KETI-38576 format. One record per residue (C-alpha): x negated, z negated, y; residue in three letters; residue number from 1; chain. Coordinates in nm, 3 decimals, padded with zeros to 5 digits. Example, Ala and Ser with C-alpha at 12.3 -4.5 7.8 and 13.67 -1.06 7.14 Angstrom:
2
{{-01.230; -00.780; -00.450}; "ALA"; 1; "A"},
{{-01.367; -00.714; -00.106}; "SER"; 2; "A"},
***
This chain:
184
{{-05.720; -28.096; 14.723}; "MET"; 1; "A"},
{{-05.778; -27.999; 14.358}; "ILE"; 2; "A"},
{{-05.929; -27.690; 14.442}; "ALA"; 3; "A"},
{{-06.181; -27.823; 14.691}; "ASP"; 4; "A"},
{{-06.293; -28.084; 14.404}; "LYS"; 5; "A"},
{{-06.305; -27.795; 14.159}; "ASP"; 6; "A"},
{{-06.543; -27.624; 14.400}; "PHE"; 7; "A"},
{{-06.746; -27.929; 14.480}; "GLU"; 8; "A"},
{{-06.744; -28.021; 14.098}; "ASN"; 9; "A"},
{{-06.885; -27.656; 14.035}; "GLY"; 10; "A"},
{{-07.127; -27.654; 14.293}; "ARG"; 11; "A"},
{{-07.291; -27.951; 14.194}; "THR"; 12; "A"},
{{-07.281; -27.822; 13.810}; "ALA"; 13; "A"},
{{-07.457; -27.523; 13.958}; "ARG"; 14; "A"},
{{-07.713; -27.709; 14.125}; "ALA"; 15; "A"},
{{-07.800; -27.917; 13.834}; "VAL"; 16; "A"},
{{-07.793; -27.607; 13.618}; "ALA"; 17; "A"},
{{-08.047; -27.483; 13.883}; "ARG"; 18; "A"},
{{-08.272; -27.825; 13.874}; "ARG"; 19; "A"},
{{-08.300; -27.796; 13.503}; "PHE"; 20; "A"},
{{-08.425; -27.431; 13.487}; "ALA"; 21; "A"},
{{-08.689; -27.539; 13.669}; "VAL"; 22; "A"},
{{-08.744; -27.901; 13.479}; "PHE"; 23; "A"},
{{-08.702; -27.777; 13.148}; "ILE"; 24; "A"},
{{-08.993; -27.464; 13.139}; "PRO"; 25; "A"},
{{-09.191; -27.715; 13.326}; "ILE"; 26; "A"},
{{-09.163; -27.992; 13.053}; "VAL"; 27; "A"},
{{-09.209; -27.776; 12.759}; "VAL"; 28; "A"},
{{-09.514; -27.617; 12.905}; "VAL"; 29; "A"},
{{-09.697; -27.909; 12.999}; "TRP"; 30; "A"},
{{-09.609; -28.069; 12.641}; "LEU"; 31; "A"},
{{-09.716; -27.760; 12.494}; "VAL"; 32; "A"},
{{-10.043; -27.786; 12.639}; "LEU"; 33; "A"},
{{-10.083; -28.142; 12.578}; "ASP"; 34; "A"},
{{-10.007; -28.136; 12.225}; "GLN"; 35; "A"},
{{-10.248; -27.861; 12.158}; "ALA"; 36; "A"},
{{-10.521; -27.990; 12.338}; "SER"; 37; "A"},
{{-10.454; -28.322; 12.126}; "LYS"; 38; "A"},
{{-10.432; -28.142; 11.797}; "LEU"; 39; "A"},
{{-10.748; -27.947; 11.854}; "PHE"; 40; "A"},
{{-10.961; -28.242; 11.950}; "PHE"; 41; "A"},
{{-10.802; -28.483; 11.719}; "ASN"; 42; "A"},
{{-10.875; -28.188; 11.419}; "GLY"; 43; "A"},
{{-11.212; -28.121; 11.541}; "SER"; 44; "A"},
{{-11.388; -28.408; 11.587}; "TYR"; 45; "A"},
{{-11.396; -28.789; 11.540}; "HIS"; 46; "A"},
{{-11.319; -29.088; 11.696}; "ALA"; 47; "A"},
{{-11.593; -29.156; 11.998}; "GLY"; 48; "A"},
{{-11.761; -28.832; 11.919}; "GLN"; 49; "A"},
{{-11.898; -28.707; 12.246}; "VAL"; 50; "A"},
{{-11.828; -28.309; 12.227}; "ILE"; 51; "A"},
{{-12.003; -28.180; 12.538}; "SER"; 52; "A"},
{{-12.251; -28.269; 12.809}; "ASP"; 53; "A"},
{{-12.146; -28.310; 13.137}; "PRO"; 54; "A"},
{{-11.951; -28.000; 13.274}; "ILE"; 55; "A"},
{{-12.017; -27.944; 13.641}; "LEU"; 56; "A"},
{{-12.150; -28.287; 13.656}; "GLY"; 57; "A"},
{{-11.752; -28.393; 13.633}; "ILE"; 58; "A"},
{{-11.651; -28.438; 13.319}; "PHE"; 59; "A"},
{{-11.745; -28.430; 12.963}; "ARG"; 60; "A"},
{{-11.534; -28.425; 12.619}; "PHE"; 61; "A"},
{{-11.499; -28.754; 12.461}; "HIS"; 62; "A"},
{{-11.274; -28.850; 12.179}; "LEU"; 63; "A"},
{{-11.139; -29.197; 12.176}; "VAL"; 64; "A"},
{{-10.811; -29.333; 12.056}; "TYR"; 65; "A"},
{{-10.602; -29.582; 12.274}; "ASN"; 66; "A"},
{{-10.346; -29.829; 12.144}; "THR"; 67; "A"},
{{-10.307; -29.913; 12.523}; "GLY"; 68; "A"},
{{-10.261; -29.796; 12.872}; "GLY"; 69; "A"},
{{-10.521; -29.689; 13.129}; "ALA"; 70; "A"},
{{-10.816; -29.883; 13.122}; "TRP"; 71; "A"},
{{-10.686; -30.007; 12.770}; "SER"; 72; "A"},
{{-10.456; -30.257; 12.953}; "ILE"; 73; "A"},
{{-10.158; -30.363; 12.687}; "PHE"; 74; "A"},
{{-10.418; -30.280; 12.423}; "SER"; 75; "A"},
{{-10.229; -30.285; 12.059}; "GLY"; 76; "A"},
{{-09.892; -30.244; 12.238}; "ALA"; 77; "A"},
{{-09.871; -29.880; 12.156}; "THR"; 78; "A"},
{{-09.477; -29.892; 12.039}; "TRP"; 79; "A"},
{{-09.375; -30.099; 12.331}; "ALA"; 80; "A"},
{{-09.586; -29.863; 12.549}; "LEU"; 81; "A"},
{{-09.434; -29.542; 12.379}; "GLY"; 82; "A"},
{{-09.049; -29.744; 12.454}; "ALA"; 83; "A"},
{{-09.158; -29.798; 12.791}; "PHE"; 84; "A"},
{{-09.217; -29.405; 12.835}; "SER"; 85; "A"},
{{-08.913; -29.298; 12.689}; "LEU"; 86; "A"},
{{-08.709; -29.527; 12.891}; "VAL"; 87; "A"},
{{-08.865; -29.399; 13.188}; "VAL"; 88; "A"},
{{-08.830; -29.003; 13.090}; "CYS"; 89; "A"},
{{-08.463; -29.076; 13.020}; "ILE"; 90; "A"},
{{-08.410; -29.268; 13.354}; "ALA"; 91; "A"},
{{-08.569; -28.970; 13.540}; "LEU"; 92; "A"},
{{-08.394; -28.700; 13.344}; "THR"; 93; "A"},
{{-08.061; -28.861; 13.410}; "ALA"; 94; "A"},
{{-08.167; -28.866; 13.751}; "TYR"; 95; "A"},
{{-08.184; -28.529; 13.811}; "LEU"; 96; "A"},
{{-07.864; -28.486; 13.621}; "ALA"; 97; "A"},
{{-07.641; -28.718; 13.805}; "LEU"; 98; "A"},
{{-07.763; -28.739; 14.168}; "THR"; 99; "A"},
{{-07.615; -28.575; 14.423}; "PRO"; 100; "A"},
{{-07.914; -28.515; 14.642}; "GLN"; 101; "A"},
{{-08.101; -28.209; 14.604}; "HIS"; 102; "A"},
{{-08.464; -28.285; 14.545}; "PRO"; 103; "A"},
{{-08.700; -28.061; 14.704}; "ASN"; 104; "A"},
{{-08.948; -27.844; 14.485}; "THR"; 105; "A"},
{{-09.214; -28.098; 14.493}; "GLY"; 106; "A"},
{{-08.997; -28.382; 14.374}; "GLU"; 107; "A"},
{{-08.866; -28.169; 14.097}; "LEU"; 108; "A"},
{{-09.192; -28.075; 13.972}; "ILE"; 109; "A"},
{{-09.323; -28.398; 14.018}; "GLY"; 110; "A"},
{{-09.043; -28.551; 13.816}; "ILE"; 111; "A"},
{{-09.103; -28.253; 13.530}; "SER"; 112; "A"},
{{-09.459; -28.363; 13.512}; "LEU"; 113; "A"},
{{-09.413; -28.728; 13.482}; "VAL"; 114; "A"},
{{-09.165; -28.673; 13.209}; "VAL"; 115; "A"},
{{-09.370; -28.415; 13.003}; "ALA"; 116; "A"},
{{-09.656; -28.652; 13.019}; "GLY"; 117; "A"},
{{-09.441; -28.945; 12.923}; "GLY"; 118; "A"},
{{-09.294; -28.754; 12.641}; "ILE"; 119; "A"},
{{-09.646; -28.621; 12.542}; "GLY"; 120; "A"},
{{-09.793; -28.989; 12.487}; "ASN"; 121; "A"},
{{-09.494; -29.125; 12.332}; "ALA"; 122; "A"},
{{-09.484; -28.849; 12.062}; "ILE"; 123; "A"},
{{-09.876; -28.985; 12.022}; "ASP"; 124; "A"},
{{-09.782; -29.371; 12.006}; "ARG"; 125; "A"},
{{-09.492; -29.292; 11.777}; "PHE"; 126; "A"},
{{-09.666; -29.052; 11.518}; "THR"; 127; "A"},
{{-10.059; -29.146; 11.538}; "LEU"; 128; "A"},
{{-09.998; -29.525; 11.608}; "GLY"; 129; "A"},
{{-10.237; -29.470; 11.938}; "PHE"; 130; "A"},
{{-10.314; -29.184; 12.227}; "VAL"; 131; "A"},
{{-10.548; -28.927; 12.196}; "VAL"; 132; "A"},
{{-10.778; -28.901; 12.514}; "ASP"; 133; "A"},
{{-11.053; -28.685; 12.526}; "PHE"; 134; "A"},
{{-11.128; -28.583; 12.919}; "ILE"; 135; "A"},
{{-11.417; -28.843; 13.036}; "GLU"; 136; "A"},
{{-11.527; -28.854; 13.413}; "PRO"; 137; "A"},
{{-11.895; -28.842; 13.425}; "THR"; 138; "A"},
{{-11.914; -28.895; 13.832}; "PHE"; 139; "A"},
{{-11.734; -29.224; 13.829}; "ILE"; 140; "A"},
{{-11.678; -29.522; 13.608}; "ASP"; 141; "A"},
{{-11.301; -29.428; 13.519}; "PHE"; 142; "A"},
{{-11.087; -29.431; 13.178}; "PRO"; 143; "A"},
{{-11.086; -29.114; 12.950}; "ILE"; 144; "A"},
{{-10.765; -28.944; 12.961}; "PHE"; 145; "A"},
{{-10.569; -28.645; 12.861}; "ASN"; 146; "A"},
{{-10.336; -28.387; 12.980}; "ILE"; 147; "A"},
{{-10.043; -28.575; 12.951}; "ALA"; 148; "A"},
{{-10.178; -28.846; 13.218}; "ASP"; 149; "A"},
{{-10.283; -28.558; 13.439}; "ILE"; 150; "A"},
{{-09.932; -28.462; 13.421}; "GLY"; 151; "A"},
{{-09.785; -28.853; 13.516}; "VAL"; 152; "A"},
{{-10.044; -28.893; 13.758}; "THR"; 153; "A"},
{{-10.022; -28.604; 13.950}; "CYS"; 154; "A"},
{{-09.652; -28.554; 13.888}; "GLY"; 155; "A"},
{{-09.589; -28.913; 14.080}; "ILE"; 156; "A"},
{{-09.823; -28.835; 14.376}; "ILE"; 157; "A"},
{{-09.646; -28.474; 14.412}; "LEU"; 158; "A"},
{{-09.308; -28.669; 14.415}; "PHE"; 159; "A"},
{{-09.436; -28.931; 14.626}; "ILE"; 160; "A"},
{{-09.601; -28.728; 14.868}; "VAL"; 161; "A"},
{{-09.260; -28.451; 14.900}; "SER"; 162; "A"},
{{-09.047; -28.718; 14.933}; "LEU"; 163; "A"},
{{-09.213; -28.865; 15.234}; "LEU"; 164; "A"},
{{-09.229; -28.513; 15.371}; "ILE"; 165; "A"},
{{-08.897; -28.449; 15.297}; "HIS"; 166; "A"},
{{-08.779; -28.783; 15.495}; "GLU"; 167; "A"},
{{-09.022; -28.706; 15.796}; "ARG"; 168; "A"},
{{-08.897; -28.388; 15.831}; "THR"; 169; "A"},
{{-08.515; -28.497; 15.824}; "GLU"; 170; "A"},
{{-08.600; -28.769; 16.073}; "ALA"; 171; "A"},
{{-08.749; -28.521; 16.322}; "LYS"; 172; "A"},
{{-08.423; -28.308; 16.234}; "ARG"; 173; "A"},
{{-08.228; -28.607; 16.325}; "ALA"; 174; "A"},
{{-08.427; -28.683; 16.631}; "ALA"; 175; "A"},
{{-08.399; -28.309; 16.764}; "ARG"; 176; "A"},
{{-07.998; -28.355; 16.696}; "GLY"; 177; "A"},
{{-07.913; -28.643; 16.900}; "SER"; 178; "A"},
{{-08.158; -28.528; 17.184}; "GLU"; 179; "A"},
{{-07.958; -28.189; 17.186}; "ASN"; 180; "A"},
{{-07.599; -28.436; 17.201}; "GLY"; 181; "A"},
{{-07.588; -28.403; 16.812}; "GLY"; 182; "A"},
{{-07.450; -28.033; 16.850}; "GLY"; 183; "A"},
{{-07.657; -27.717; 16.724}; "GLU"; 184; "A"},
***
């Protein structure tokens, strides 16, 4: 019995190591893109400056400092939002390390992007007292955002869609199994 348990623990440890072999590079690359872009815009322009004409009629660069969340909700709650971001990032990372389920690729990439974006904006909140935003959609009335925000938004969408697809696939597989008398 001990050998079986050791095998299971070893298999689980390898699975977690494989998750983090995907998770860590995605987080690092996205975080570097986020911080480098913020450093460039914040170091080259001043707050409120419109930096470009609309690009392809879709967006322009417009540097703003945001002490709140999207649409400036919770404006002035920079530290609380930063702490909340870190708690979510820690919880998601712990989920990857501790869950016995094997997240599919979409779920894993989605969690990685959310964590990278959360850390990126938390860094701004704790070091600058605000989040550096610079991408302004021009075809719709929408908040100005940054690379970290793209990671969080796309990561959540990717995670949910991947989870739903996975659940649907598993339900179909279970239905086929019951139609076949439960055997393969």
